PADRENKOL-447652 format. One record per residue (C-alpha): residue number from 1; residue in three letters; chain; x, y, z. Coordinates in nm, 4 decimals, padded with zeros to 6 digits, always signed. Layout:
residues N
<site n="NUM" res="ALA" chain="A" px="X" py="Y" pz="Z"/>
...
//
This chain:
residues 60
<site n="1" res="ASP" chain="A" px="+00.0000" py="+00.0000" pz="+00.0000"/>
<site n="2" res="GLY" chain="A" px="+00.3024" py="+00.2283" pz="-00.0094"/>
<site n="3" res="VAL" chain="A" px="+00.2798" py="+00.3296" pz="+00.3570"/>
<site n="4" res="ASP" chain="A" px="+00.5886" py="+00.3123" pz="+00.5773"/>
<site n="5" res="ASP" chain="A" px="+00.4311" py="+00.1888" pz="+00.9009"/>
<site n="6" res="ALA" chain="A" px="+00.7488" py="+00.2385" pz="+01.1053"/>
<site n="7" res="GLU" chain="A" px="+00.7765" py="+00.5999" pz="+00.9907"/>
<site n="8" res="GLU" chain="A" px="+00.4073" py="+00.6649" pz="+01.0570"/>
<site n="9" res="MET" chain="A" px="+00.4456" py="+00.5174" pz="+01.4062"/>
<site n="10" res="ARG" chain="A" px="+00.7464" py="+00.7411" pz="+01.4734"/>
<site n="11" res="ILE" chain="A" px="+00.5535" py="+01.0496" pz="+01.3597"/>
<site n="12" res="THR" chain="A" px="+00.2542" py="+00.9544" pz="+01.5743"/>
<site n="13" res="ASP" chain="A" px="+00.4738" py="+00.8933" pz="+01.8784"/>
<site n="14" res="GLU" chain="A" px="+00.6442" py="+01.2310" pz="+01.8304"/>
<site n="15" res="ALA" chain="A" px="+00.3045" py="+01.3998" pz="+01.8016"/>
<site n="16" res="PHE" chain="A" px="+00.1993" py="+01.2483" pz="+02.1342"/>
<site n="17" res="ASP" chain="A" px="+00.5237" py="+01.3778" pz="+02.2868"/>
<site n="18" res="THR" chain="A" px="+00.4535" py="+01.7261" pz="+02.1490"/>
<site n="19" res="LEU" chain="A" px="+00.1060" py="+01.7152" pz="+02.3031"/>
<site n="20" res="GLY" chain="A" px="+00.2571" py="+01.6252" pz="+02.6403"/>
<site n="21" res="PHE" chain="A" px="+00.1408" py="+01.2642" pz="+02.6733"/>
<site n="22" res="THR" chain="A" px="+00.3372" py="+01.0539" pz="+02.9215"/>
<site n="23" res="THR" chain="A" px="+00.4826" py="+00.7173" pz="+02.8210"/>
<site n="24" res="GLU" chain="A" px="+00.2128" py="+00.5458" pz="+03.0270"/>
<site n="25" res="GLU" chain="A" px="-00.0623" py="+00.7443" pz="+02.8531"/>
<site n="26" res="LYS" chain="A" px="+00.0808" py="+00.6653" pz="+02.5102"/>
<site n="27" res="ASN" chain="A" px="+00.1061" py="+00.2951" pz="+02.5905"/>
<site n="28" res="SER" chain="A" px="-00.2538" py="+00.2936" pz="+02.7141"/>
<site n="29" res="MET" chain="A" px="-00.3654" py="+00.4597" pz="+02.3925"/>
<site n="30" res="TYR" chain="A" px="-00.1763" py="+00.2059" pz="+02.1795"/>
<site n="31" res="LYS" chain="A" px="-00.3244" py="-00.0836" pz="+02.3798"/>
<site n="32" res="CYS" chain="A" px="-00.6760" py="+00.0530" pz="+02.3406"/>
<site n="33" res="THR" chain="A" px="-00.6272" py="+00.1038" pz="+01.9674"/>
<site n="34" res="ALA" chain="A" px="-00.4898" py="-00.2506" pz="+01.9295"/>
<site n="35" res="ALA" chain="A" px="-00.7882" py="-00.3933" pz="+02.1185"/>
<site n="36" res="ILE" chain="A" px="-01.0350" py="-00.2062" pz="+01.8975"/>
<site n="37" res="MET" chain="A" px="-00.8570" py="-00.3233" pz="+01.5826"/>
<site n="38" res="HIS" chain="A" px="-00.8482" py="-00.6828" pz="+01.7093"/>
<site n="39" res="PHE" chain="A" px="-01.2180" py="-00.6684" pz="+01.7994"/>
<site n="40" res="GLY" chain="A" px="-01.2898" py="-00.5476" pz="+01.4466"/>
<site n="41" res="ASN" chain="A" px="-01.1515" py="-00.8774" pz="+01.3148"/>
<site n="42" res="SER" chain="A" px="-01.4016" py="-01.0804" pz="+01.5206"/>
<site n="43" res="GLN" chain="A" px="-01.6684" py="-01.2891" pz="+01.3572"/>
<site n="44" res="TRP" chain="A" px="-01.9937" py="-01.3777" pz="+01.5290"/>
<site n="45" res="LYS" chain="A" px="-02.2423" py="-01.6582" pz="+01.4788"/>
<site n="46" res="GLN" chain="A" px="-02.6071" py="-01.6528" pz="+01.5710"/>
<site n="47" res="ARG" chain="A" px="-02.7132" py="-01.8569" pz="+01.8714"/>
<site n="48" res="PRO" chain="A" px="-03.0528" py="-02.0291" pz="+01.8917"/>
<site n="49" res="ARG" chain="A" px="-03.2049" py="-01.7247" pz="+02.0588"/>
<site n="50" res="GLU" chain="A" px="-03.1980" py="-01.4279" pz="+01.8232"/>
<site n="51" res="GLU" chain="A" px="-03.0699" py="-01.1758" pz="+02.0779"/>
<site n="52" res="GLN" chain="A" px="-02.7605" py="-01.3827" pz="+02.1537"/>
<site n="53" res="ALA" chain="A" px="-02.4397" py="-01.4299" pz="+01.9602"/>
<site n="54" res="GLU" chain="A" px="-02.1042" py="-01.5865" pz="+02.0362"/>
<site n="55" res="ALA" chain="A" px="-01.7587" py="-01.5355" pz="+01.8985"/>
<site n="56" res="GLU" chain="A" px="-01.6952" py="-01.7704" pz="+01.6099"/>
<site n="57" res="THR" chain="A" px="-01.3331" py="-01.6957" pz="+01.5199"/>
<site n="58" res="THR" chain="A" px="-01.0753" py="-01.4221" pz="+01.5331"/>
<site n="59" res="GLU" chain="A" px="-00.7899" py="-01.3517" pz="+01.2970"/>
<site n="60" res="ASP" chain="A" px="-00.4417" py="-01.3523" pz="+01.4460"/>
//
């Protein structure tokens, strides 16, 4: 896709530094973002009752 992920990460990290985020705050933000992205890869299957669903698979 032509994007240098390492460079984009460096730029993002520097931007957080400029905004005054602590290392702990940055790490929390990265963890939250990773969790949201991982959750977006989830697949769900319908259970016998329509209002229920369970995780079917997740991509690694």
